[in-house]
C-alpha positions as CSV (number, residue, x, y, z in Angstrom):
1,M,98.3,106.9,93.2
2,R,96.4,103.9,92.1
3,R,96.7,104.8,88.6
4,T,100.5,104.5,89.5
5,L,99.9,100.8,91.0
6,S,97.4,99.8,88.0
7,V,100.2,100.6,85.5
8,L,102.8,98.7,87.9
9,L,100.8,95.7,87.6
10,L,101.2,95.7,83.6
11,F,104.8,96.4,84.2
12,V,105.6,93.4,86.3
13,A,103.2,91.1,84.1
14,V,106.0,90.6,81.8
15,P,108.8,88.0,82.8
16,F,111.3,89.9,85.0
17,V,114.8,89.0,86.2
18,H,115.2,86.4,88.7
19,A,111.3,85.7,88.5
20,D,111.5,82.7,90.5
21,A,114.0,84.0,93.4
22,R,112.6,85.4,96.5
23,P,114.4,88.5,98.1
24,G,117.3,87.8,100.1
25,D,117.8,84.6,98.3
26,P,121.7,84.1,97.6
27,I,122.9,85.3,94.2
28,Q,126.0,83.3,93.6
29,L,128.8,84.7,91.6
30,V,132.3,83.0,90.7
31,V,135.0,85.8,90.1
32,S,138.5,86.3,89.5
33,P,140.8,88.8,91.5
34,A,141.2,92.1,89.7
35,A,142.8,95.2,90.3
36,A,141.6,98.5,89.8
37,P,142.0,99.8,86.1
38,K,144.1,102.5,85.0
39,P,143.0,105.1,85.1
40,S,140.2,104.1,87.8
41,L,137.4,105.6,85.8
42,K,138.6,103.8,82.5
43,Y,135.0,102.3,82.5
44,R,131.9,104.2,83.6
45,L,128.4,103.2,84.2
46,I,126.7,106.6,83.8
47,P,127.7,109.2,81.2
48,D,130.7,111.5,81.9
49,R,128.9,115.0,82.7
50,R,131.4,116.5,80.4
51,D,130.2,114.7,77.6
52,L,126.3,115.7,78.1
53,T,124.8,117.7,75.4
54,P,122.1,120.5,76.1
55,G,118.6,119.1,75.5
56,N,115.8,117.3,76.8
57,A,116.3,113.7,77.1
58,A,112.5,112.8,77.2
59,T,112.1,114.2,73.8
60,L,114.5,111.8,72.3
61,Y,112.8,108.8,74.3
62,Y,109.6,109.9,72.9
63,R,111.1,109.8,69.4
64,A,112.1,106.5,70.0
65,M,108.9,105.3,71.1
66,A,107.2,107.1,68.3
67,S,109.0,104.7,65.8
68,F,106.9,101.8,67.1
69,V,103.8,103.8,65.2
70,E,105.5,103.3,61.8
71,N,107.1,100.1,62.5
72,S,104.5,97.9,64.6
73,Q,106.5,94.7,63.8
74,L,109.7,96.3,65.7
75,L,107.3,96.8,69.1
76,K,106.0,93.2,68.4
77,E,109.6,92.0,68.0
78,I,110.8,93.5,71.1
79,K,108.1,92.0,73.0
80,E,109.1,88.5,72.2
81,P,109.7,86.3,75.4
82,Y,113.2,85.5,74.3
83,W,114.7,88.8,75.3
84,S,113.8,88.4,78.9
85,E,115.4,84.9,78.6
86,W,118.6,86.2,77.2
87,M,119.0,88.7,79.7
88,E,119.2,85.9,82.3
89,T,120.9,83.2,80.3
90,P,124.4,82.4,81.6
91,V,126.8,84.3,79.4
92,K,128.5,81.1,78.1
93,D,125.3,79.8,76.8
94,L,124.1,82.8,74.7
95,P,122.8,81.9,71.3
96,M,125.4,84.7,69.8
97,A,124.3,84.5,66.2
98,Q,120.7,85.1,66.8
99,V,121.2,87.6,69.5
100,G,123.6,89.6,67.2
101,E,121.2,89.3,64.5
102,K,118.1,90.6,66.6
103,L,120.2,93.5,68.2
104,R,121.1,95.0,64.7
105,Y,117.5,94.9,63.9
106,A,116.8,97.1,67.0
107,S,119.7,99.5,66.4
108,R,117.8,102.5,65.0
109,L,115.3,102.3,68.1
110,L,118.4,102.1,70.5
111,H,120.3,105.1,68.8
112,E,117.5,107.6,69.8
113,I,117.7,106.2,73.5
114,E,121.5,106.8,73.2
115,L,121.1,110.4,72.2
116,G,118.7,111.1,75.0
117,S,121.0,109.3,77.6
118,R,123.5,112.0,77.0
119,C,121.3,114.9,77.3
120,K,121.8,117.3,80.4
121,D,118.0,117.5,81.3
122,C,115.2,115.3,81.2
123,D,111.8,116.8,81.5
124,W,108.7,114.4,80.9
125,Q,106.2,117.1,80.4
126,I,103.5,115.9,82.6
127,E,104.0,117.8,85.9
128,D,100.7,119.6,87.2
129,R,98.6,118.0,84.8
130,A,94.8,118.6,85.7
131,E,93.7,115.0,84.8
132,G,95.0,114.1,88.1
133,I,94.6,110.2,89.0
134,G,93.0,110.2,85.2
135,L,96.5,110.7,83.6
136,V,97.3,107.9,81.4
137,L,100.9,106.6,81.0
138,P,101.0,104.3,78.1
139,E,104.5,104.9,77.1
140,V,105.9,103.3,80.5
141,Q,105.6,99.7,79.6
142,S,107.6,100.1,76.0
143,F,110.4,101.6,78.2
144,R,110.7,98.5,79.9
145,Y,110.8,96.4,76.6
146,V,113.8,99.0,75.3
147,A,115.5,98.3,78.7
148,V,115.6,94.6,78.2
149,V,117.0,95.0,74.7
150,L,119.8,97.2,76.3
151,A,120.5,94.6,78.9
152,V,121.0,92.1,76.2
153,R,123.0,94.1,74.3
154,A,125.3,94.6,77.5
155,R,125.3,90.9,78.1
156,Y,126.0,90.2,74.4
157,E,129.1,92.3,74.6
158,I,130.3,90.9,78.0
159,A,130.3,87.7,76.3
160,Q,132.8,88.7,73.6
161,G,134.9,90.5,76.0
162,K,134.1,93.9,74.7
163,W,134.5,95.9,77.8
164,D,134.4,99.5,76.3
165,D,131.2,98.5,74.5
166,A,129.6,97.1,77.3
167,A,130.3,99.8,79.6
168,Q,128.7,102.1,77.0
169,T,125.4,100.1,76.9
170,L,125.7,100.1,80.6
171,Q,125.9,103.7,80.5
172,V,122.8,104.1,78.3
173,G,120.8,101.9,80.6
174,Y,121.6,103.5,84.0
175,A,121.0,106.9,82.4
176,V,117.6,105.9,81.3
177,G,117.0,104.6,84.7
178,R,118.1,107.6,86.3
179,H,116.2,109.7,84.3
180,M,113.0,107.6,84.7
181,G,113.5,107.5,88.5
182,R,113.7,111.2,88.7
183,G,110.3,111.5,87.1
184,P,106.9,113.2,88.4
185,T,105.1,109.9,89.0
186,F,105.4,107.0,91.4
187,I,105.4,104.6,88.6
188,Q,108.4,106.2,87.0
189,I,110.2,105.5,90.3
190,Y,109.3,101.9,90.1
191,V,110.3,101.8,86.5
192,G,113.4,103.5,87.0
193,G,114.6,101.0,90.0
194,A,113.5,98.1,87.5
195,I,115.6,99.4,84.7
196,A,118.6,100.0,87.1
197,R,118.0,96.3,88.4
198,M,118.4,94.9,85.0
199,M,121.8,96.8,84.3
200,D,122.8,95.6,87.9
201,Q,122.2,92.3,86.5
202,Q,124.7,92.8,83.7
203,V,127.2,93.8,86.3
204,E,126.9,90.7,88.0
205,A,127.6,89.1,84.5
206,W,130.5,91.2,84.1
207,V,132.3,90.6,87.4
208,Q,132.0,86.8,86.7
209,Q,133.7,86.9,83.3
210,P,137.5,85.9,83.3
211,G,139.5,88.8,82.6
212,S,136.9,91.3,83.5
213,P,137.9,94.6,84.6
214,N,137.1,95.9,88.1
215,L,133.9,98.1,88.4
216,Y,134.7,99.3,91.9
217,W,135.4,102.9,90.9
218,A,132.8,102.9,88.2
219,L,129.9,101.9,90.8
220,T,131.4,104.4,93.1
221,D,130.6,107.0,90.5
222,L,126.9,106.5,90.1
223,P,124.5,109.3,91.8
224,R,123.2,108.3,95.3
225,P,120.4,108.2,95.8
226,F,120.3,106.6,92.3
227,L,116.4,107.2,92.1
228,D,115.1,110.6,93.5
229,P,111.3,110.5,94.5
230,E,110.9,114.1,95.7
231,L,109.5,115.4,92.5
232,A,107.0,112.3,92.4
233,V,105.9,112.4,95.9
234,E,105.3,116.3,95.5
235,Q,103.1,115.6,92.3
236,E,101.2,112.5,93.7
237,S,100.5,114.0,96.8
238,R,99.0,117.3,95.4
239,M,97.2,115.2,92.7
240,I,93.5,115.8,94.2
241,D,94.1,119.4,94.4
242,R,95.0,119.7,90.7
243,M,91.7,117.9,90.1
244,I,89.3,120.2,91.9
245,P,91.2,123.7,91.4
246,W,87.8,125.4,92.2
247,V,88.2,124.0,96.1
248,K,90.3,127.3,96.6
249,R,87.0,129.3,96.7
250,L,85.8,127.5,99.8
251,D,88.3,129.0,101.9
252,G,87.0,132.6,101.3
253,P,83.5,134.4,101.9
254,P,80.1,132.7,102.1
255,M,79.3,131.3,98.9
256,S,76.3,132.1,97.2
257,A,73.5,129.7,96.1
258,A,74.8,130.0,92.6
259,E,78.6,129.4,93.5
260,V,77.4,126.3,95.6
261,G,75.5,125.2,92.4
262,V,78.4,125.5,90.2
263,A,80.7,123.7,92.8
264,A,78.3,120.8,93.2
265,A,78.0,120.5,89.5
266,E,81.8,120.4,89.0
267,M,82.2,117.6,91.8
268,R,79.5,115.4,89.9
269,K,81.4,116.0,86.6
270,T,84.7,115.0,88.1
271,G,83.2,112.0,89.7
272,E,81.5,110.9,86.5
273,A,84.8,111.4,84.7
274,I,86.6,109.1,87.0
275,T,83.9,106.5,86.7
276,K,84.1,106.7,83.0
277,D,88.0,106.5,82.7
278,F,88.4,103.7,85.0
279,G,85.4,101.8,83.9
280,L,83.8,101.8,87.5
281,V,80.2,101.1,88.3
282,P,78.4,104.4,88.3
283,P,77.3,105.5,91.8
284,S,73.7,104.1,92.5
285,E,70.9,106.3,93.7
286,L,71.5,105.2,97.2
287,S,74.8,106.3,96.9
288,K,73.9,109.7,96.0
289,I,71.2,109.9,98.7
290,S,74.2,108.8,100.9
291,Q,76.4,111.5,99.9
292,A,73.6,114.0,100.7
293,F,73.1,112.6,103.9
294,F,76.7,112.7,104.6
295,L,76.6,116.5,104.0
296,V,73.6,116.8,106.5
297,Q,75.1,114.5,109.0
298,G,78.5,116.2,108.9
299,H,77.7,119.8,109.3
300,G,77.8,119.6,113.3
301,E,81.3,118.1,113.1
302,A,82.6,120.3,110.2
303,K,81.5,123.5,112.5
304,R,83.3,122.3,115.4
305,G,86.5,121.5,113.6
306,L,86.7,124.8,112.0
307,L,85.9,126.6,115.0
308,A,88.8,124.7,116.7
309,R,91.1,125.9,114.1
310,D,91.2,129.5,115.4
311,R,91.1,130.6,111.7
312,F,87.3,131.3,111.7
313,T,85.0,132.8,114.1
314,A,81.6,131.5,115.0
315,E,79.7,134.0,112.8
316,Q,82.0,133.3,110.0
317,I,81.1,129.7,110.0
318,E,77.3,130.4,110.7
319,A,77.3,132.6,107.4
320,M,78.6,129.6,105.2
321,P,76.2,127.5,103.6
322,E,76.4,123.8,105.0
323,F,78.0,122.9,101.5
324,Q,80.8,125.2,102.1
325,V,81.5,124.3,105.7
326,V,81.4,120.6,105.4
327,C,83.5,120.6,102.1
328,L,85.7,123.3,103.3
329,Y,86.4,121.2,106.7
330,A,87.2,117.7,104.6
331,Y,89.6,119.5,102.6
332,L,91.6,121.3,105.2
333,E,91.7,118.0,107.2
334,Y,92.8,116.3,104.0
335,R,95.6,118.8,103.1
336,D,96.8,119.0,106.9
337,S,96.8,115.1,107.3
338,L,98.7,115.1,104.2
339,D,101.5,117.6,105.2
340,E,101.6,115.6,108.8
341,T,102.4,112.5,106.7
342,L,105.0,113.9,104.5
343,K,106.9,115.5,107.1
344,W,108.3,112.2,108.1
345,F,110.0,111.5,104.8
346,H,113.0,113.4,105.6
347,A,113.5,112.5,109.3
348,P,115.9,109.7,109.9
349,N,114.4,106.3,109.3
350,G,111.1,108.4,109.6
351,L,109.0,105.7,107.6
352,R,109.9,103.3,110.2
353,H,108.7,105.3,113.1
354,P,105.5,104.7,114.8
355,G,104.4,108.3,114.3
356,F,104.5,107.9,110.8
357,K,101.8,105.1,110.7
358,K,99.7,107.1,112.9
359,S,99.8,110.2,110.6
360,A,99.2,107.9,107.7
361,E,96.4,106.5,109.0
362,K,95.0,109.8,110.0
363,F,95.5,110.8,106.1
364,N,93.6,107.8,105.1
365,Q,90.7,108.7,107.1
366,A,90.7,112.3,105.9
367,L,91.0,111.1,102.1
368,T,88.0,108.7,102.6
369,R,86.0,111.5,103.7
370,L,87.1,113.7,101.1
371,D,86.3,111.2,98.7
372,R,82.8,110.7,99.9
373,M,82.3,114.3,100.1
374,F,84.0,115.3,96.9
375,F,83.7,112.4,94.5
376,G,81.0,110.5,95.7
377,G,83.2,107.7,96.8
378,A,84.7,107.0,93.1
379,L,88.3,107.1,94.3
380,G,87.7,104.1,96.8
381,P,87.6,101.5,94.2
382,L,90.7,102.9,92.7
383,F,92.8,102.9,96.1
384,G,91.0,100.0,97.6
385,V,89.2,99.9,101.0
386,S,92.1,98.1,102.6
387,D,95.1,100.0,100.9
388,S,97.1,102.2,103.2
389,I,98.5,105.4,101.8
390,G,101.3,105.1,104.2
391,A,102.1,101.7,102.5
392,T,102.3,103.0,99.1
393,Y,105.1,105.7,100.1
394,V,107.0,102.9,102.1
395,K,106.9,100.8,98.8
396,V,108.3,104.0,96.6
397,Y,111.0,104.5,99.3
398,T,111.9,100.8,99.5
399,V,112.8,100.6,95.8
400,V,114.8,103.7,96.4
401,G,116.6,102.0,99.1
402,R,117.0,98.7,97.6
403,T,118.5,100.2,94.5
404,D,121.1,102.0,96.4
405,R,121.7,98.7,98.4
406,R,122.3,96.6,95.5
407,I,124.7,99.2,93.9
408,A,126.6,99.3,97.3
409,A,126.7,95.6,97.5
410,L,128.5,95.2,94.0
411,E,130.7,98.0,95.3
412,C,131.6,95.6,98.0
413,V,132.2,92.5,95.6
414,E,134.5,94.5,93.5
415,A,136.4,95.8,96.9
416,L,136.9,91.9,97.5
417,R,138.2,91.4,93.8
418,M,140.7,94.0,94.5
419,Y,141.8,92.5,97.9
420,A,142.1,89.0,96.3
421,A,144.2,90.5,93.5
422,Q,146.8,91.7,96.1
423,N,146.6,88.8,98.6
424,G,145.2,85.7,96.7
425,K,142.2,84.9,99.0
426,W,139.3,86.7,100.6
427,P,139.7,89.0,103.4
428,A,138.5,87.5,106.8
429,A,136.5,90.8,107.6
430,L,135.6,93.8,105.3
431,A,137.7,95.9,107.9
432,D,140.6,94.1,106.3
433,V,140.2,96.0,103.1
434,I,142.1,99.1,103.3
435,D,143.0,100.3,99.8
436,V,139.6,101.5,99.0
437,P,136.5,102.3,101.5
438,V,134.2,99.4,101.9
439,P,130.7,101.2,101.5
440,M,127.9,100.9,104.2
441,D,124.7,99.2,103.9
442,P,122.7,102.5,102.6
443,V,119.4,101.1,103.9
444,T,120.7,100.5,107.8
445,G,123.8,102.9,107.7
446,K,125.7,99.9,109.1
447,P,128.5,97.6,107.3
448,F,126.9,94.8,105.2
449,E,126.8,91.3,107.0
450,Y,130.1,89.6,105.8
451,H,131.8,86.1,106.6
452,V,134.0,83.8,104.8
453,Q,133.6,79.8,104.4
454,E,136.7,78.4,102.9
455,N,136.3,79.7,99.4
456,K,133.2,81.6,99.6
457,A,132.4,84.8,100.8
458,V,129.0,85.8,101.9
459,L,127.8,89.4,101.8
460,A,124.3,89.9,103.0
461,A,121.9,92.9,104.0
462,P,118.8,91.8,106.1
463,S,115.2,92.6,105.5
464,V,114.2,95.5,107.4
465,T,110.7,94.8,106.8
466,P,108.9,94.2,110.3
467,G,108.1,90.3,110.9
468,K,109.6,89.4,107.5
469,S,112.9,87.7,106.9
470,D,112.5,88.0,103.0
471,G,111.4,91.5,102.8
472,P,111.8,93.2,99.5
473,E,114.7,95.0,100.4
474,A,116.9,91.8,101.6
475,L,119.9,91.0,99.7
476,S,122.6,88.1,99.6
477,Y,125.6,87.3,97.5
478,E,127.7,84.3,97.7
479,V,131.1,85.0,96.1
480,Y,133.4,82.3,95.1
481,L,136.9,82.8,94.2
482,R,137.6,80.9,90.6
483,K,140.5,78.5,91.1
C-alpha cells in the first residue's frame, strides 16, 4: 500500500488542475440555456458498448507507452509544463496555432490510446504478482501525461465548436480513466479519478461555450460508480499473503527443525529484498536481537491466543516449536483483523461508522506484530508509524465518491440549463425541475444544496470529513446565466 502512496506522490508532483484551489472553493460557470439534443444521446462521453471491439485495452495502452522508448523526444515533449497550463487556460485565450501544432506531433501516440479505449476488456496483467509491495509501476506517470494531452485536445476542439470531435476525445479520456479506475492497485484508482477530473474540467469548459449542446443525458450515461475499487481492495489487502506463500505451512502439523530453518531463511530474504528495493537502512544487530526477543516474549501470548480460537488443543500447541506458534498467531490475527476491517466496506456509510475505525486500529496492531515477526520491521518505514491503514482505505473511497459527486453535479448544471431554455431563468428550487430527474448527491444520498441569488445559481455539496469544512470531497458551483 505504501508503494501506492509513494507513486501517488510522483503523480501529483506534476502541475494539476485547479492547483491553487481548495476543495469546496466555488467553481464559477457562465452558461447559456440549452435544451436536450435530439436524439438525446447524440453526444456521448463514454464509448457506446455497441461500438466496442474484442481485445485487451491494456495491450494497446502499453503499446502507446512503448513509443516513448523509440521516441524519447515525444515523452520529453508531453512533459512540458505548457500542456498543463493549456488544460486550464480559458477557451478564448488558447494559443490555437501553437496548440494545434503540438497536438499533431502527439497524434500517433493518441491513436493507440483511442484504439484501446474502444476495447471490451482491460486486463492490466499485474494481478496476484508475488512482488507484493515491491511491484514497480513506472508506466503510471506516463498515463497522467497522456491524459493531459487528451484534455488539451478536447479543449482545443471545444474552442472551435467541433462538438462531435470534442465528444469523441472526451470518450477516450473517460474510457481511459474508467479502465484505470478499475485496476488492481490503489494507485490506479487515484489515477483513474484524476483522469476523470481532467475530463470533467473540459465538460466545464464545454457548458460555458455559447451554443454548446446540453450534456445532461451524456453525463447520465456514464457508469456509476465510475471508479470500481473492488479488485484493488482485494489485491492490496492480500498483498502480504503473496509475499509469504510459505505461511500456509504454519497452519499444519508441527514443523520440523529443518522446516523452521527454511521458513526463517525465507523471512530474512524477504525482509532484505524490501530493504534493498526501497533503499531502506538495513536492520541493525540490535534490531535482529529485538526480533529474536520478540519471538521468545510473544510465545506465551501466542499460545493463549491460539487456544482461545477453539481450533487447536493444548497438546497440538505444545507440540509446535515456538517459531511456529508465534508466527501462526501473528498471521491469523493479521488475517482475521483484515477481514474484520474489510467487512465495513459494503455497509451503508460503513467507513464513517465508529466500528470501522476500531477494526482498522486493531488491524494496524496486527500488521505491526506481523511486520516485526516476519520482516524484522522492514514494512514500518514504508507504511509510516503514524499512518492508519483505515485512513488509506478512506482515501481510496473518498476518490470514488468525489468522482461520482462531480459527475452528478455537472448533471445538475445541465438540468438547470434545460430548465432555463424553457423558462428563461433559474428554478427557485431543484424540485422545480420536472422534465428530467435531478440526481441526488451520491456521497450523502440527499439532494445537492441549492439556492438562487438573482442571476446566480449556487449548487453545493458539503464536506463529510469530520471537523473539516473543506474536506477533499467538498464541491461548489456558482452558475451564472449569460445575458
